[in-house]
C-alpha positions, -999 to +999 in steps of 0.1 A: +799-534+215+830-516+227+846-495+199+876-512+184+908-494+194+921-492+158+888-477+147+888-452+176+924-442+167+915-437+131+885-415+141+908-394+163+930-387+133+902-373+111+876-359+136+885-330+160+888-342+195+860-319+208+836-336+183+842-372+197+821-382+227+824-416+244+794-431+263+773-402+252+738-399+268+713-400+239+687-381+260+708-350+251+703-356+214+666-366+210+635-345+214+619-373+235+647-365+260+651-402+269+676-429+261+708-446+273+743-440+261+759-446+227+793-462+227+806-433+206+790-402+191+810-382+165+799-348+152+806-343+115+818-309+101+826-317+064+816-341+036+852-353+036+850-364+072+818-382+065+832-400+035+862-411+055+843-425+085+817-442+063+844-458+042+860-472+073+827-484+089+817-502+058+850-519+054+851-530+090+813-538+093+810-513+121+775-506+133+765-470+130+735-447+128+731-414+111+716-388+135+703-353+127+683-334+154+669-366+169+633-354+164+620-387+151+640-411+172+634-432+204+666-446+218+663-475+243+672-471+280+701-496+276+716-474+248+731-481+215+760-504+210+775-487+180+787-454+167+763-424+162+773-401+133+757-368+140+751-344+111+737-313+127+748-277+135+785-282+126+774-290+090+746-266+084+756-240+058+727-225+039+732-207+005+706-187-014+710-182-052+680-165-067+650-187-060+672-217-052+683-227-017+712-252-011+714-264+024+738-288+041+722-318+057+726-306+093+707-273+088+675-271+108+643-269+088+633-238+108+666-221+099+662-229+062+626-217+063+637-185+081+664-179+055+639-184+027+616-158+042+644-133+046+650-136+009+613-133+000+611-169-011+579-189-005+572-226-004+588-236+029+563-221+053+550-255+062+584-265+075+590-236+099+578-255+130+592-289+122+621-295+146+643-318+124+672-312+100+669-308+063+687-341+058+662-359+080+634-341+063+642-355+028+648-390+042+613-392+055+597-366+031+586-345+061+555-325+058+527-306+075+497-285+066+495-298+030+532-292+024+559-318+018+595-318+009+589-335-024+571-304-036+603-283-033+633-306-035+651-306-069+681-327-060+699-344-031+736-352-028+742-384-010+769-410-002+759-445-013+767-476+009+798-483-012+811-448-008+801-433-041+790-397-043+756-394-061+732-366-069+696-378-070+669-357-087+633-354-075+621-384-095+649-407-084+642-398-047+610-419-050+592-396-025+561-411-009+542-405+023+569-403+050+593-422+028+620-419+001+646-439-016+671-428+011+649-443+038+647-476+019+684-478+011+714-469+032+722-435+016+736-407+036+725-371+028+751-344+024+732-316+008+698-306-004+688-283-032+653-267-032+634-246-057+611-219-042+593-189-057+594-152-050+567-137-028+560-109-004+580-112+028+552-100+050+528-125+034+554-153+041+558-143+077+521-141+082+517-176+068+544-189+091+528-171+121+494-187+112+508-222+110+528-217+142+495-207+160+478-238+146+506-260+159+504-244+194+467-248+194+466-284+183+499-300+194+513-306+229+545-286+223+549-280+260+561-316+265+591-335+249+579-358+221+589-370+187+560-354+170+534-377+154+542-412+168+524-431+141+521-428+103+486-419+090+468-452+081+452-451+046+417-438+050+421-428+087+438-405+111+459-421+137+450-396+164+413-401+158+416-439+159+435-437+192+410-413+207+380-435+196+398-465+211+395-448+245+433-442+248+433-404+253+454-397+283+466-433+287+497-434+308+526-456+317+551-441+341+560-407+327+548-415+292+513-405+281+490-404+251+486-366+248+452-353+259+456-325+235+464-346+204+462-384+206+486-388+177+514-377+201+530-397+229+546-373+253+572-374+280+556-358+311+591-352+325+603-385+340+595-410+312+618-439+303+621-453+268+605-484+281+575-464+293+571-449+259+574-483+241+548-498+264+524-470+256+531-475+219+525-512+220+493-509+241+479-482+217+487-504+187+470-534+203+439-515+213+434-498+179+438-531+161+414-549+185+388-522+180+392-512+144+414-539+127+439-512+117+477-516+122+493-484+133+528-482+118+554-463+137+567-430+123+592-428+152+623-449+147+633-471+177+671-475+182+692-496+205+683-518+234+651-513+255 
């Protein structure tokens, strides 16, 4: 899909020129470091810009995808024939009021966790090493080390598919394992409000340091990846199933089932998206054949492979 000229001209009127990128390589915007080009990528700075482009795209049936830090995304080698709306560093303000933190959707989880620590606020230590944005984190109810976003989120400001501004409370968010109402419906996150609790800064930093050490010990952080490739099947652990199916170290091209943690598929340096998808499909087939368990993707595939 080539971007319609009228749509492109409209975008140029509301988005700064430096924030509009044609035929943008998506390997620059995903933690897998693979993927072809997007027809257009626009970086959002304000909620007003976001409202304007979403209104246009909905009225014109323009295909688009909301991107944060790209830490849970696999873009195909043939790219994405549509418009990427990136909500990241240009829309990442963090505000602390007492024990409440309000963060724009593009703020990185690590930055929000660091800000919480600086203000002696505990509850976000689990998120310090997660590479995504706060917007992406609430969409998928990100979590680690017994912590999840649903434990601290009080409300989320979103734009509905018909352009309505809504504020969803914790119950309305329908948080579940790696899921939320936002993932199930086409809402777009603008801002997240979290409730933390006061604690000793040294204790918070010590906890963050401990969890970082556990990540470094257990996870293949030396290679590009999208974190856990598969959701945890009920009653099992994906990494254990993959290892028990004999898939540890299984490789296609530059993509490999991590020898350090079988729940991760890593880019050894020259992987293609097709390599990664072949590893994914082979792992799913082997695990199902051996254990009768369907491994559901946590990673989101996008575009043409």
